[in-house]
N, C-alpha and C positions, 0 to 999 in steps of 0.2 A: 359462808361455809354451809354445805348441805350434809345431811346424814342419811346413811343407808343402814339396813340390817342385812345380815348375811347368813345363809344356811348351807351347810354341808349335809345336814341331817345325820349327825354322828350318833352311833348306837353301840357303846361298849358292851362287851359280854359281861355276864351271862344274858342270853336272850330269852325272854319269856314269850309265851304264845301270843300275847296281845301287844307286845312292845312296839312293833313297827307301826301298827295302826295308831297307837297312842302317840307315838313320836310325830307322825304326820298331822294328827288332829291338834296336838299342842302347838306345833309350828304354825298352822293356819290360824289358830286363835291369837298367837303372838303377832302375826302380820296384821290381822284385823285390828288389834289393839294399837299397833304402831301407826296404822292409818288414822285412827281416831286421835292419836296424840300429835300428829303433824309431822311424822318422819317422812322423808322425801322419797326413798327407794327401798325396795325389798329385792335382794339378789339371791338367786338359787342356782347351785352348781349342777353340772352333769358329770357324774362319775359312774364307772362300771366296775363291778367285781371287787371293790375295795372294802373288805370286811371291817366293821367297826368305824372306820374312818369316814365313810360316806355311803349312805343308803339312798342315793338320789339319782337314779338313772333316767328319770323322765321329768325334767323340770317343767316342761310344757303342761303336764297334768297338774302338778302342784300350783303353778302360777295361774293356770286356768281356774282352779278352785279358788285361789286367793282373789282373783279378779271379781268374783261374785260376792265376796265378803268385804270388799273395800270400795272406796270411791275416788280417792285422790292419789294415793301412793303409786309411784312409778314401779313397774314390774320388770325386773331385770334378769335376763339370762346371764348368769355369771359363771359358766358360759354354756353356749351350745358347742359341742365338739364337731367341728367341720371335717374331722378325719374319720369319724365313725358313723356318719349319717350321709345318705345321698343328698346332694344340694337341693334337688327339687322337693324332697320331703321337708328340709329345713325351711325353705321359702313358704311352703304350705303351712307349716306349724306356726311360724312367726306371724304370718298374715291372719290366721285364725285367732291367735291369741290377741292380736291387735284389735280385731273386730269385737271379741267378747269383752275386752277390757275398755272399750271406747277410746282406743288410741293411747294406751299407757305403756307400751312395750319399749324396753331398751334391749337392743340386739347385741349382746355380748358374744364374742366368738373366741374360739381357741383350738388348740391342737391336741390336747391331752399330753401329759408329761410322763406317762408311765407305760412301760412295755406290757404290764399286766393288762391294761385297758386296750392299748392299740393291738396287741396280739390277738385279743379276743375277737377282733374284727378284721384280721388279716392285714393290718397296717404295720409299718416299721418306723422306729424312732428316726432313722436316718433320712426319711423322705417326708416326715410329717409337715414340716414348714412348706414344702413345695405343694403338698396336697391342700393345705389351708389356703395358700395364695390362689390356687386354681379354683377352689370352691367359692371364694369371694367373687372372683370374676364371673363365675357361673350364676351365682345367686342374685346379684344386684339387678341384672336385666329381667329376672323373673318377676320382680315387683312392678314392672312397667306393663302397660296395656298393649301387649303384643305377644306373639309366639316366640319361643326360644328353642334353639337347637344346640345341643352340646356334643362336641366331638374333640375331647382333649385327651392327653395321656392318662388322666386319672378318672375322668367322668364322661359318661355317654348318655345321651337322650335324644331321640328323634324329635322333630318339630312338635312342640306342644305349647298350649297356653296354660301356665301354672296358675291355678285358682285356689282361693280367692286372692284379692289384692288388699294390702294393709290400709288402715285408716290414715296413718301418717304418710304424707307424700313428700318426696318420692319413696321414702322408706323410713322405718324407725331408726333412731340414732345408733351408729355403729361404734362398738368397743372391741378391744382385743385384750385377752388375759395376758398378764405379764408376770409369769411365775418365776422368771429370772430377771434380775434388775436391769440387765442390758436391754431387755425387750421394751422397757419404758421408753427408751430413745427410739426404738423401732416403731412403736405406736405413734409417736409424734411424727416420724418421717412418713408414715402411711396415712396421716390425717385422721386417725381414729382416737376415740377415748381410750385411756389407759386404765385397765383394771389391775392395780398393783397389789397382788396377793403376797405382800411382804409385810414385815413388822419393823418399822424404821424409827429411828430417833428423829427429833425435829431437825437436827442438822443434816441428816441424810435426806430427809424429805425435801429440804430446801435445795440441796444439790440436784436431786433427781427431777424436781419440778423445773428447774432451770434447763436441765438436759432435754426434758420433754418439749418444753415450749420453744427452745432454740431449734430443735429438730423440726418442729411443726412449722415454724415461720421461715427458716433459712434453708432447710434441706428436704422439703416435702416431696415425696414421690408416691402418689396414689397408685393403687393396684388397678383401678378402673374408674369409671365415672360415677362416683357416689358423693353424697354430701358429707363434708368433713364434720368432725365432732370434737372440738378442742376441750377436753376434760381430762383431769387426772384424779383418780380415786384410789385411796390407800386403805387397806384393812388394818384395824387395830383390835387387839384383845379388849374386851369390855365387860365390866361389871360395876354397876353403881349401887352403893348402899349408904346407909347413914354415916358409917365410919369407915376408915380405911381398913381396919382390922376385919370388920364384917364383910366388906367387899372381897378381901383376899380369901376369907374362909369360903365364900360362895363361888369363887372363880376357879375352882380346881380344874374345870374343863379346859381352861386356857393352857395350862401346862400339859395336859393330855394331848391337846392339839399340837403343841410344839413337839412333844415327844414323838408322836406318830410321824410328823414331817421329818424329824431328824432320824428316826429309827430306820426309815426306808430311803432317806434322801441320798445316802452314799452308796446304796447298792446299784449294781449295773442296770441302767435304764430305769432306776427307781422301782425295781421289781418287788412285788409283794410276794409273800410266801404262798405256797399252794393252799387251796381252801381247807379250812378247819385244822390247820397245823400249828397256828400261833394264836395265843390269846393276848392281844395287844394290851388290854386293860390290866391283866396280871403282870405283864412285863413292865408296864408303866408303874404300877404300885411297888414292884421290886426296886425299880430305879429310884423312886421317890423315897423309899425307906432307907436306901443306901446313900442318898444324896440330899439330905434335908436342907442344907444351906443353899444348894443350887436350885432346889424347888422354890424356896422362899425368894431368892433373887429373881427368878423368872416372873414371879407375881408382881414385882416392883415395876415391870415394864407395862406398856400399853395403857389403856384408859381404865384402870382398875382402882377404885377408891371412892371416897366421899364426893359429893358434888363439888366441893371446893377444890379438892385435889384434881379432879378431872378438868374442872374449869381452868386451873392453872396450867395443866399440860396442854390443853387445847389452845390456849393463848399463844403458846410457843409454836404450835403447828400452824396457827393462823398466819404467822409471819412468813411461813414457807409458801403461802398462796396455793395450798391444796384446794381443789374444787369440792371434794367430797371425802368424808371419813366414813368408812364402812365398818360398822360395829359388829364384832363377832362375840356373841355370848351364848349361842346354842352350840355347846362343845362339851365333849366328855360327858360327865355325869351331872352337869349343871341342871338344876331343877326348873320345871315349868314355872313354879311359883316365884322363884328368885329372878328368873328372866323377865317375867312380867313386872315385878316390882322394880327391877333395874330400869326397864324402859320407861316406866311411869315417873320415877324419881329424876332421871336424866331430863326427860321432857319438861317436867315441872320446874326444875331448879337450874338447868344448864343451857338447854338448847336455844332458848329465845335470844340470848346474847349473840350467838354466832349466826343465827338466822338473820338478825338485824344487820349484820355486817355484809350480807350478800350483795346489796347494791354497790357498795364500795369495791368489793372484789370483782364484780362484773365490769366495773369501769376500769380497774387495773387490767383485766384480761383484754378488754377492748383495745386499750392502748398498746399492750404487748402484741396482739395480733396485727394491729395497724403499724407496727414498728415505731410507734411513738416512744415506747420504752424499749431500750436495748438491754437484754439480760446478759449478765456476765457468763462467760463460758467457764463453768466450774469443773475441776477435776473430780470425777465421781469414783476414782479408784479406791479411795479410803472408805467408801460407803457401799460396799458390794455384798455385805452379809445380809441375806434376805430374812434372817430370823431375828435380827436385832442383837444388841450386845449382851443381854441378860437371858438369852434363850437356853433351854435345856440342851444338853449334849450327851445323850445316851451312847453306850457302846454300840458299834455297828455289826458286831460279829454275827448276830442272828440273822441279819438281813443280807449278808454277803454269801 
């Protein structure tokens, strides 16, 4: 099992004059620390206009800066929005980042799941999947040593040689965001790595890993001529401390993250409020004060606890054959000090056991891909809640 760290760059109100600069600098320091500690991936989102939830519209800038402060950690776009960027610009950005990082880029792609974001760029929810598929077909040839012309329904470009070309040949590994659980199966069918931005139990992870690899091996339909990337990564809330009680005290951001997802998740097109009209942090604290038991239950999920507690939980996830767990602990008001201490303690007391299992996992995966192991077709219907069984459930009235 491999481990990644994940950044939305959340910044709850109130906002001080220097807060955004400090947020970015702290996150870069955390990535630098993770690299020294032996973490495998650093993932950075692309979001637009999502106050408090994500202040990360330009992941290529953040990852470019991280590339100069690290040596080994893989730098993942989690994701590039193919719906809000011209494909030729995306190809240029990915290649440049691959060059400055000496070939450490993971090319995560996605559509955006919010009408607030899509509408800001003249895109619509109803056609975003079609735009994403078209962009993949446009981008992949741009990495090759030839000129490319685009004339599709969604994208236009006269014959041009898109420069530069990436270090990794023929292109960096391809991933797709799976913000809805059903798209985990789609990722397998498309032959791409699945970035599962869900919060699942071990039983649910087992079922969805089976669905992904069965789609990958039995029902694969690539969009164009790219190299496949058989990988499934799932996000987990994360905070490691010496005791379970201390970890839960430090992990308040996990429940804020859940709250924000739920708060807007049921609104039409996941629409966010107009700018400066809602203070999400205040709404969250009102909910927490009114629902203390639910807030406490939410912190029992994910990888929040002492090294022994997290080790016990990961052993259950190991049996599901997840390729990577992406650890989310930059969330809400979680402090820089606690995030760094969490990364250090986990690396010191937990990570080595699961890194040592990686050769055995790769042999299992080799046999699955070669059809030497036939995976059971498991009904995923009981495992379709992307938030997990203990997630917060605030009222939706303000978002509708």
